[in-house]
N, CA, C and O of each residue as an XYZ file, in Angstrom:
616
protein
N     -17.063     -3.003      6.367
C     -15.665     -3.189      6.399
C     -15.470     -3.803      5.227
O     -16.225     -4.719      4.901
N     -14.380     -3.380      4.369
C     -13.910     -3.978      3.327
C     -13.047     -5.152      3.169
O     -11.871     -4.980      3.489
N     -13.417     -6.412      2.703
C     -12.568     -7.287      2.469
C     -12.316     -7.704      1.325
O     -13.313     -7.529      0.624
N     -11.280     -8.290      0.622
C     -10.993     -8.727     -1.084
C     -11.841     -9.501     -1.358
O     -12.254     -9.425     -2.515
N     -12.471    -10.573     -0.438
C     -13.634    -11.288     -1.161
C     -15.223    -10.837     -1.390
O     -16.103    -11.596     -1.797
N     -15.365     -9.670     -1.097
C     -16.410     -9.216     -1.081
C     -16.754     -8.346     -2.435
O     -17.873     -7.906     -2.700
N     -15.528     -8.177     -3.271
C     -15.743     -7.053     -4.186
C     -15.603     -7.880     -5.539
O     -14.523     -8.420     -5.777
N     -16.578     -7.987     -6.359
C     -16.534     -8.512     -7.592
C     -15.728     -7.663     -8.771
O     -15.298     -8.131     -9.825
N     -15.663     -6.645     -8.430
C     -15.254     -5.494     -9.051
C     -13.560     -5.679     -9.360
O     -13.007     -5.139    -10.318
N     -12.995     -6.378     -8.554
C     -11.658     -6.841     -8.467
C     -11.335     -7.637     -9.812
O     -12.035     -8.569    -10.208
N      -9.950     -7.066    -10.615
C      -9.567     -7.720    -11.791
C      -8.004     -7.847    -11.456
O      -7.290     -6.926    -11.059
N      -7.578     -9.290    -11.717
C      -6.163     -9.486    -11.878
C      -5.815    -10.153    -13.210
O      -6.190    -11.303    -13.436
N      -5.151     -9.494    -14.033
C      -4.764    -10.189    -15.360
C      -3.449     -9.918    -15.425
O      -2.873     -9.380    -14.479
N      -2.872    -10.236    -16.468
C      -1.366    -10.588    -16.598
C      -0.778     -8.726    -16.831
O      -0.845     -7.953    -17.786
N      -0.313     -8.627    -15.642
C       0.157     -7.200    -15.494
C      -0.190     -6.116    -14.972
O       0.371     -5.029    -14.837
N      -1.769     -6.765    -14.517
C      -2.842     -5.318    -14.211
C      -3.544     -5.870    -12.991
O      -4.172     -6.924    -13.096
N      -3.468     -5.144    -11.696
C      -4.076     -5.411    -10.821
C      -5.162     -4.380    -10.580
O      -4.935     -3.209    -10.882
N      -6.373     -4.751    -10.034
C      -7.155     -3.626    -10.022
C      -8.260     -3.615     -9.085
O      -9.063     -4.541     -9.205
N      -8.508     -2.578     -7.987
C      -9.247     -3.171     -6.872
C     -10.228     -1.951     -6.448
O      -9.786     -0.815     -6.279
N     -11.280     -2.206     -6.328
C     -12.059     -0.940     -5.873
C     -12.657     -1.099     -4.417
O     -13.459     -2.015     -4.232
N     -12.372     -0.404     -3.552
C     -12.529     -0.564     -2.255
C     -13.366      0.900     -1.599
O     -13.107      2.077     -1.851
N     -14.236      0.441     -0.857
C     -15.244      1.690      0.316
C     -14.742      1.545      1.524
O     -14.739      0.546      2.243
N     -14.235      2.801      1.741
C     -14.078      3.014      3.067
C     -14.738      4.007      4.009
O     -14.847      5.159      3.589
N     -15.056      3.808      4.862
C     -16.008      4.896      5.784
C     -15.248      5.773      6.321
O     -14.743      5.701      7.441
N     -15.126      6.754      5.431
C     -13.989      7.477      5.818
C     -14.207      8.832      4.788
O     -14.426      8.451      3.638
N     -14.200      9.905      4.891
C     -14.230     11.185      4.217
C     -12.945     11.344      2.886
O     -11.737     11.174      3.051
N     -13.421     11.595      2.004
C     -12.372     11.603      0.894
C     -11.450     12.297      1.105
O     -10.443     11.836      0.567
N     -11.209     13.546      1.834
C      -9.608     14.209      1.946
C      -8.973     13.692      3.038
O      -7.762     13.911      3.088
N      -9.581     12.915      4.140
C      -8.579     11.998      4.716
C      -8.357     10.704      4.075
O      -7.439      9.999      4.494
N      -9.003     10.358      3.224
C      -8.416      8.906      2.474
C      -7.210      9.606      1.480
O      -6.089      9.097      1.485
N      -7.490     10.748      0.666
C      -6.725     11.160     -0.128
C      -5.309     11.556      0.724
O      -4.231     11.205      0.244
N      -5.346     12.177      1.793
C      -4.275     12.658      2.635
C      -3.243     11.666      3.059
O      -2.016     11.752      3.011
N      -4.109     10.591      3.537
C      -3.010      9.306      4.054
C      -2.433      8.647      3.076
O      -1.384      8.056      3.330
N      -3.064      8.594      1.557
C      -2.527      8.146      0.326
C      -1.207      8.842     -0.129
O      -0.131      8.328     -0.437
N      -1.558     10.066     -0.090
C      -0.389     10.671     -0.790
C       0.767     11.067      0.417
O       1.740     11.717      0.035
N       0.686     10.717      1.756
C       1.888     10.803      2.534
C       2.407      9.492      1.742
O       1.730      8.467      1.819
N       3.352      9.504      1.138
C       3.911      8.102      0.813
C       4.744      7.382      1.940
O       5.037      6.190      1.848
N       5.080      8.105      2.920
C       5.604      7.471      3.917
C       5.084      6.678      4.700
O       5.709      5.957      5.478
N       3.616      6.741      4.545
C       2.620      5.935      5.081
C       2.901      4.316      4.264
O       2.256      3.396      4.768
N       3.580      4.039      3.367
C       3.543      2.841      2.551
C       3.979      1.663      3.641
O       3.331      0.636      3.836
N       5.335      2.066      4.373
C       5.576      1.167      5.197
C       4.980      1.032      6.456
O       5.281      0.108      7.211
N       4.137      1.909      6.738
C       3.077      1.493      7.925
C       2.048      0.358      7.327
O       1.747     -0.602      8.037
N       1.614      0.471      6.236
C       0.659     -0.642      5.793
C       0.947     -1.629      5.076
O       0.313     -2.671      5.241
N       1.857     -1.561      4.213
C       2.354     -2.558      3.153
C       3.805     -3.503      3.960
O       4.962     -3.084      3.973
N       3.338     -4.801      4.563
C       4.316     -5.545      5.113
C       5.690     -5.896      4.384
O       6.608     -6.347      5.068
N       5.806     -5.758      3.414
C       6.989     -5.747      2.440
C       7.754     -4.490      2.099
O       8.786     -4.595      1.437
N       7.327     -3.317      2.502
C       7.991     -2.185      2.324
C       8.849     -1.810      3.728
O       8.242     -1.583      4.774
N       9.877     -1.779      3.673
C      10.688     -1.840      4.863
C      10.999      0.084      5.057
O      10.850      0.570      6.179
N      11.321      0.783      4.143
C      11.503      1.785      4.300
C      11.059      2.943      2.985
O      11.107      2.663      1.788
N      10.607      4.348      3.594
C      10.353      5.470      2.302
C      11.056      6.373      2.486
O      11.036      6.912      3.592
N      11.887      6.829      1.500
C      12.682      8.149      1.611
C      11.936      9.156      0.677
O      11.663      8.749     -0.453
N      11.602     10.338      1.003
C      10.449     10.955     -0.033
C      11.649     12.268     -0.142
O      11.984     13.050      0.749
N      12.112     12.184     -1.491
C      12.868     13.255     -1.920
C      12.428     14.418     -2.577
O      11.210     14.406     -2.756
N      13.101     15.581     -3.066
C      12.458     16.589     -3.768
C      12.083     16.179     -5.245
O      11.142     16.788     -5.754
N      12.599     15.395     -5.839
C      12.215     14.869     -7.440
C      11.896     13.516     -7.259
O      11.505     13.095     -8.348
N      11.880     12.888     -6.659
C      11.536     11.204     -6.519
C      11.420     10.893     -5.288
O      11.874     11.579     -4.373
N      10.722      9.692     -5.130
C      10.809      8.745     -3.596
C      11.565      7.369     -3.896
O      11.582      6.789     -4.982
N      12.250      6.923     -2.589
C      12.903      5.803     -2.803
C      12.300      4.937     -1.679
O      12.251      5.102     -0.461
N      11.844      3.930     -2.518
C      10.951      2.898     -1.698
C      11.981      1.535     -1.474
O      12.454      0.993     -2.473
N      12.275      1.054     -0.195
C      13.192     -0.128      0.013
C      11.997     -1.444      0.406
O      11.211     -1.223      1.328
N      11.949     -2.377     -0.116
C      11.062     -3.374     -0.026
C      11.771     -4.715     -0.298
O      12.878     -4.885     -0.809
N      10.794     -5.732      0.203
C      11.354     -7.007      0.130
C      10.737     -7.937     -0.861
O       9.837     -8.708     -0.524
N      11.291     -7.868     -2.304
C      10.500     -8.994     -3.300
C      10.385    -10.292     -3.235
O      10.293    -10.880     -2.157
N      10.379    -10.784     -4.187
C      10.221    -12.467     -4.119
C      11.160    -12.927     -3.447
O      12.276    -12.427     -3.591
N      10.951    -14.035     -2.508
C      11.731    -14.516     -1.563
C      12.480    -14.016     -0.873
O      13.557    -14.542     -0.592
N      12.055    -12.752     -0.380
C      12.227    -11.741      0.607
C      13.874    -11.016      0.056
O      14.660    -10.535      0.872
N      14.111    -11.061     -1.225
C      15.414    -10.416     -1.814
C      15.345     -8.523     -1.541
O      14.222     -8.127     -1.854
N      15.921     -7.798     -1.236
C      15.954     -6.592     -0.977
C      15.899     -5.822     -2.090
O      16.695     -6.052     -3.001
N      14.908     -4.732     -2.204
C      15.284     -4.233     -3.717
C      14.749     -2.603     -3.003
O      14.478     -2.216     -1.866
N      14.787     -1.974     -4.371
C      14.798     -0.451     -4.084
C      14.059     -0.120     -5.312
O      14.215     -0.814     -6.316
N      13.030      1.194     -5.300
C      12.499      1.496     -6.580
C      12.560      2.985     -6.217
O      12.456      3.397     -5.061
N      12.734      3.745     -7.278
C      12.530      5.327     -7.255
C      11.236      5.750     -8.178
O      11.081      5.664     -9.396
N      10.466      6.182     -7.262
C       9.096      6.367     -8.016
C       8.928      8.078     -7.947
O       9.553      8.809     -7.178
N       8.077      8.443     -8.796
C       7.627      9.726     -9.211
C       6.153      9.737     -9.190
O       5.448      8.766     -9.466
N       5.676     11.085     -8.787
C       4.087     11.386     -9.069
C       3.926     12.095    -10.372
O       4.505     13.121    -10.730
N       2.921     11.284    -11.118
C       2.990     11.951    -12.098
C       1.785     12.505    -12.365
O       1.628     12.947    -13.503
N       0.693     12.605    -11.412
C      -0.719     13.291    -11.537
C      -1.238     13.214    -10.336
O      -1.445     12.166     -9.724
N      -1.545     14.704     -9.828
C      -2.092     14.672     -8.045
C      -3.320     15.490     -8.401
O      -3.159     16.563     -8.984
N      -4.405     15.106     -8.124
C      -5.510     16.455     -7.802
C      -6.037     16.133     -6.828
O      -6.700     15.100     -6.743
N      -5.849     16.964     -5.868
C      -6.489     16.799     -4.278
C      -7.964     16.160     -4.502
O      -8.838     16.566     -5.268
N      -8.004     14.925     -3.526
C      -9.245     14.392     -3.496
C      -9.616     13.763     -4.612
O     -10.790     13.394     -4.655
N      -8.739     13.484     -5.775
C      -9.254     12.641     -6.996
C      -8.495     11.913     -7.261
O      -8.837     10.756     -7.016
N      -7.483     12.039     -7.708
C      -6.390     11.117     -8.465
C      -5.190     11.631     -7.992
O      -4.870     12.799     -7.773
N      -4.325     10.180     -7.812
C      -3.123     10.266     -7.374
C      -2.292      8.809     -8.229
O      -2.528      7.635     -7.944
N      -1.360      9.254     -9.243
C      -0.957      8.835    -10.100
C       0.771      8.471     -9.813
O       1.290      9.310     -9.076
N       1.544      7.558    -10.201
C       3.115      7.359    -10.078
C       3.455      6.291    -11.507
O       2.867      5.652    -12.380
N       4.717      6.603    -11.060
C       5.568      5.139    -11.817
C       6.864      5.194    -11.286
O       7.283      6.092    -10.555
N       7.529      4.149    -11.693
C       8.809      3.860    -11.450
C       9.467      4.248    -12.374
O       9.086      4.119    -13.538
N      10.780      4.897    -11.983
C      11.935      5.495    -12.925
C      13.183      4.667    -12.772
O      13.449      3.878    -11.866
N      13.860      4.977    -13.770
C      15.507      4.285    -13.497
C      15.155      2.786    -12.983
O      15.305      2.519    -11.791
N      14.674      1.788    -13.923
C      14.401      0.689    -13.696
C      14.289     -0.083    -14.992
O      13.964      0.447    -16.055
N      14.568     -1.327    -14.849
C      14.230     -2.139    -16.019
C      12.921     -2.827    -15.746
O      12.553     -3.609    -16.623
N      12.251     -2.699    -14.829
C      10.698     -2.938    -14.917
C       9.939     -1.835    -14.893
O      10.136     -0.831    -14.209
N       8.995     -2.052    -15.713
C       7.998     -0.881    -15.552
C       6.804     -1.113    -14.805
O       6.161     -2.161    -14.874
N       6.541     -0.246    -14.174
C       5.661     -0.006    -12.918
C       4.901      1.364    -13.096
O       5.490      2.374    -13.480
N       3.766      1.342    -12.840
C       2.862      2.580    -12.431
C       1.613      2.079    -11.719
O       1.242      0.919    -11.540
N       0.960      3.422    -11.297
C      -0.225      2.889    -10.635
C      -1.355      4.347    -10.568
O      -1.081      5.521    -10.819
N      -2.380      3.875    -10.231
C      -3.121      5.097    -10.112
C      -4.159      4.786     -8.930
O      -4.618      3.666     -8.706
N      -4.482      6.044     -8.150
C      -5.709      5.786     -7.326
C      -6.668      6.887     -7.557
O      -6.288      8.047     -7.719
N      -7.992      6.507     -7.575
C      -9.046      7.458     -8.230
C      -9.939      7.343     -6.922
O     -10.418      6.297     -6.485
N     -10.067      8.559     -6.402
C     -11.133      8.929     -5.265
C     -12.758      9.322     -5.292
O     -13.043     10.451     -5.689
N     -13.495      8.701     -5.008
C     -14.926      9.099     -5.204
C     -15.827      9.371     -4.110
O     -16.504      8.398     -3.777
N     -15.973     10.204     -3.606
C     -17.001     10.420     -2.309
C     -18.410     10.065     -2.496
O     -19.111     10.371     -3.460
N     -18.657      9.561     -1.736
C     -19.847      8.810     -1.390
C     -20.377      8.807     -0.077
O     -20.379      7.858      0.708
N     -20.979     10.338      0.156
C     -21.578     10.767      1.406
C     -20.662     10.626      2.401
O     -19.709     11.404      2.458
N     -20.826      9.629      3.305
C     -19.590      9.668      4.549
C     -18.574      8.497      4.004
O     -17.676      8.120      4.757
N     -18.685      8.048      2.983
C     -17.430      7.101      2.643
C     -16.772      7.487      1.317
O     -17.087      8.537      0.756
N     -15.916      6.698      0.840
C     -15.180      6.951     -0.085
C     -14.998      5.662     -0.797
O     -14.939      4.624     -0.137
N     -14.909      5.646     -2.009
C     -14.733      4.763     -2.676
C     -13.267      5.036     -3.436
O     -13.033      6.123     -3.964
N     -12.255      3.879     -3.437
C     -10.909      4.417     -3.898
C     -11.000      3.097     -4.966
O     -11.603      2.072     -4.649
N     -10.377      3.250     -6.159
C     -10.261      2.723     -7.140
C      -8.775      2.539     -7.124
O      -8.138      3.592     -7.115
N      -8.073      1.401     -7.119
C      -6.473      1.156     -7.074
C      -6.149      0.508     -8.452
O      -6.703     -0.556     -8.729
N      -5.342      1.048     -9.276
C      -4.812      0.084    -10.525
C      -3.246      0.240    -10.332
O      -2.718      1.324    -10.087
N      -2.565     -0.940    -10.466
C      -1.570     -1.031    -10.404
C      -0.475     -2.058    -11.923
O      -0.410     -3.283    -12.028
N       0.054     -1.246    -12.643
C       0.551     -1.892    -13.596
C       1.997     -2.446    -13.591
O       2.919     -1.727    -13.208
N       2.256     -4.000    -14.106
C       3.642     -3.896    -14.140
C       3.892     -4.753    -15.240
O       3.000     -5.466    -15.700
N       5.276     -4.728    -15.782
C       5.841     -5.600    -16.524
C       6.867     -6.521    -16.167
O       8.063     -6.275    -16.325
N       6.358     -7.718    -15.624
C       7.484     -8.302    -14.925
C       8.664     -8.964    -15.899
O       8.451     -9.453    -17.008
N       9.833     -8.878    -15.298
C      10.785     -9.401    -16.188
C      10.652    -11.020    -16.432
O      10.180    -11.827    -15.631
N      11.152    -11.279    -17.662
C      10.980    -12.859    -18.344
C       9.362    -13.093    -17.914
O       9.008    -13.640    -16.870
N       8.680    -12.687    -18.700
C       7.326    -12.478    -18.529
C       6.634    -14.162    -18.177
O       5.868    -14.504    -17.276
N       7.055    -14.703    -18.915
C       6.268    -16.390    -18.814
C       6.903    -16.820    -17.570
O       6.027    -17.168    -16.779
N       8.182    -16.945    -17.040
C       8.725    -17.323    -15.915
C       8.064    -16.420    -14.936
O       7.489    -16.983    -14.005
N       8.036    -14.748    -14.989
C       7.265    -14.111    -13.940
C       5.968    -14.610    -13.381
O       5.663    -14.739    -12.196
N       5.124    -14.916    -14.662
C       3.681    -15.191    -14.711
C       3.568    -16.370    -13.671
O       2.858    -16.366    -12.665
N       4.283    -17.237    -14.042
C       4.415    -18.567    -13.285
C       4.634    -18.492    -12.019
O       3.739    -18.849    -11.252
N       5.799    -18.039    -11.544
C       6.140    -17.421    -10.254
C       5.086    -16.606     -9.435
O       4.809    -16.897     -8.271
N       4.548    -15.624    -10.077
C       3.771    -14.641     -9.621
C       2.416    -15.282     -9.088
O       1.792    -14.978     -8.071
N       2.125    -16.256    -10.049
C       0.723    -17.271     -9.791
C       0.905    -18.109     -8.554
O       0.030    -18.268     -7.702
N       2.069    -18.615     -8.526
C       2.455    -19.776     -7.661
C       2.313    -18.939     -6.361
O       1.377    -19.209     -5.608
N       3.206    -17.906     -6.035
C       3.119    -17.149     -4.988
C       2.263    -16.547     -4.646
O       2.079    -16.325     -3.449
N       1.391    -16.050     -5.693
C       0.145    -15.047     -5.362
C       0.906    -13.630     -5.185
O       0.428    -12.840     -4.371
N       2.114    -13.255     -5.934
C       2.749    -12.161     -5.237
C       2.827    -11.087     -6.328
O       3.795    -11.313     -7.055
N       2.162    -10.032     -6.681
C       2.176     -9.172     -5.135
C       0.494     -9.007     -5.027
O       0.027     -8.024     -4.452
N      -0.171     -9.790     -5.477
C      -1.650     -9.546     -5.276
C      -2.000     -9.948     -3.864
O      -2.965     -9.306     -3.451
N      -1.495    -10.845     -2.969
C      -2.024    -10.839     -1.710
C      -1.366     -9.857     -0.801
O      -1.969     -9.490      0.208
N      -0.131     -9.385     -1.088
C       0.313     -8.284     -0.310
C      -0.503     -7.099     -0.752
O      -0.566     -6.119     -0.009
N      -1.132     -7.117     -1.904
C      -1.843     -5.436     -2.010
C      -3.201     -5.579     -1.199
O      -3.676     -4.597     -0.630
N      -3.856     -6.906     -1.155
C      -4.824     -7.056     -0.509
C      -4.898     -6.927      0.796
O      -5.791     -6.391      1.452
N      -3.640     -7.589      1.259
C      -3.411     -7.109      2.938
C      -3.157     -5.520      3.046
O      -3.900     -4.893      3.801
N      -2.239     -4.889      2.396
C      -1.863     -3.640      2.467
C      -3.225     -2.776      2.233
O      -3.403     -1.769      2.917
N      -4.060     -3.126      1.385
C      -5.524     -2.204      1.324
C      -6.293     -2.537      2.364
O      -7.156     -1.712      2.667
N      -6.225     -3.454      2.956
C      -7.434     -4.142      4.268
C      -6.282     -3.176      5.467
O      -6.864     -2.606      6.390
N      -5.098     -3.073      5.415
C      -4.502     -2.574      6.729
C      -4.872     -0.686      6.340
O      -5.062      0.092      7.275
N      -4.909     -0.309      5.173
C      -5.374      1.271      5.106
C      -6.724      1.441      5.378
O      -7.005      2.369      6.137
N      -7.883      0.562      4.807
C      -8.805      0.802      5.180
C      -9.133      0.695      6.729
O      -9.847      1.565      7.228
N      -8.793     -0.018      7.263
C      -8.887     -0.227      8.992
C      -8.497      1.028      9.440
O      -9.272      1.657     10.161
N      -7.265      1.562      9.084
C      -6.683      2.469      9.774
C      -7.500      3.721      9.413
O      -7.807      4.529     10.290
N      -7.894      3.907      7.986
C      -8.962      5.090      7.728
C     -10.573      5.034      8.442
O     -11.239      6.016      8.767
N     -10.884      3.880      8.547
C     -12.076      3.535      9.414
C     -11.988      3.741     11.184
O     -12.963      3.884     11.922
N     -10.802      3.715     11.524
C     -10.667      3.658     12.961
C      -9.623      4.492     13.212
O      -8.738      3.988     13.903
N      -9.472      5.520     12.890
C      -8.326      6.662     13.110
C      -7.736      6.721     14.484
O      -6.555      7.006     14.686
N      -8.647      6.426     15.466
C      -8.158      6.390     16.921
C      -7.562      5.231     17.571
O      -7.130      5.144     18.721
N      -7.613      4.292     16.582
C      -6.745      3.074     17.234
C      -5.545      2.774     16.909
O      -4.972      1.834     17.460
């Protein structure tokens, strides 16, 4: 089972979070679960709802200090069982991300890269460092997804 502390390959720097996780699940299942964006609210505590539309997906979530926020995202690249990338549209904050799936026998390595440009960079960096947001939320969500993928019947 993956835990955040077991991976030296995880990177956190200003505006970029990168995690590599190994899940004991086939790549097609891992890709299918991630590709269903409605699953975000199932695994990420701060995500309240996801509305998938024809052109974009609206994600309602609780940001810093629990403030209600919404983001519209579009899928920018999708190669079945290999890559899933997205970006936020219609926002003053630049956010994008990618998932890279690598089959490894009965396991799958998933590289998650999340890039963001927080508003008021210096203040934002201080606040995100103090509150460990969104790093800890991401680690919890990735742990939840890994557990679901590894124990599908539970």
